[in-house]
C-alpha positions as CSV (number, residue, x, y, z in Angstrom):
1,M,31.5,-53.5,-212.6
2,E,31.0,-50.8,-209.9
3,L,32.2,-51.3,-206.5
4,K,29.9,-49.6,-204.0
5,L,31.5,-49.0,-200.6
6,P,29.3,-48.5,-197.5
7,L,29.1,-45.0,-196.0
8,V,30.2,-44.8,-192.5
9,L,29.3,-41.8,-190.4
10,G,32.2,-41.3,-188.0
11,S,30.0,-39.4,-185.5
12,S,27.5,-40.2,-182.9
13,S,25.6,-36.9,-183.7
14,V,21.8,-37.4,-183.7
15,F,21.6,-34.3,-185.9
16,R,23.9,-35.7,-188.7
17,C,22.2,-39.1,-188.6
18,G,18.9,-37.4,-189.1
19,Q,20.2,-35.4,-192.0
20,L,21.3,-38.6,-193.9
21,R,18.2,-40.5,-193.0
22,R,16.1,-37.5,-194.5
23,L,18.2,-37.7,-197.7
24,G,17.5,-41.5,-197.8
25,I,21.1,-42.4,-197.7
26,D,22.0,-45.8,-196.5
27,F,24.8,-45.5,-193.9
28,H,26.3,-47.1,-190.7
29,T,27.4,-45.2,-187.7
30,A,30.7,-45.6,-185.7
31,S,32.0,-43.6,-182.8
32,P,35.6,-42.6,-183.4
33,D,38.1,-42.7,-180.5
34,F,39.8,-39.3,-181.3
35,D,40.5,-36.2,-179.2
36,E,38.6,-33.2,-180.8
37,T,40.2,-30.6,-178.5
38,P,40.6,-27.4,-180.5
39,I,44.3,-26.3,-181.1
40,S,45.0,-22.6,-180.3
41,G,45.5,-20.5,-183.5
42,E,44.2,-23.3,-185.8
43,H,42.1,-21.9,-188.6
44,A,38.6,-23.5,-189.1
45,G,39.6,-25.2,-192.3
46,E,42.6,-26.8,-190.8
47,T,40.5,-28.0,-187.7
48,A,38.0,-29.5,-190.0
49,L,40.6,-31.4,-192.0
50,R,42.5,-32.6,-188.9
51,L,39.4,-33.9,-187.2
52,A,38.1,-35.6,-190.4
53,E,41.5,-37.3,-190.9
54,G,41.9,-38.3,-187.3
55,K,38.4,-39.7,-187.1
56,A,38.9,-41.6,-190.2
57,R,42.1,-43.0,-189.1
58,S,40.9,-44.1,-185.7
59,L,38.0,-46.0,-187.4
60,A,40.2,-47.5,-190.2
């Protein structure tokens, strides 16, 4: 038996919603309560990971 979890887009981005809709992906949206202020000296990969984790935790 396969458990299919819902996809939650942790963003209010109209562009990202449009991308998922064009791909025919079923999803829900939620606006995370997370400070996305850049940290000086942080590399792009580190920023992406920090923001993704922080947004996911705020919505959990």
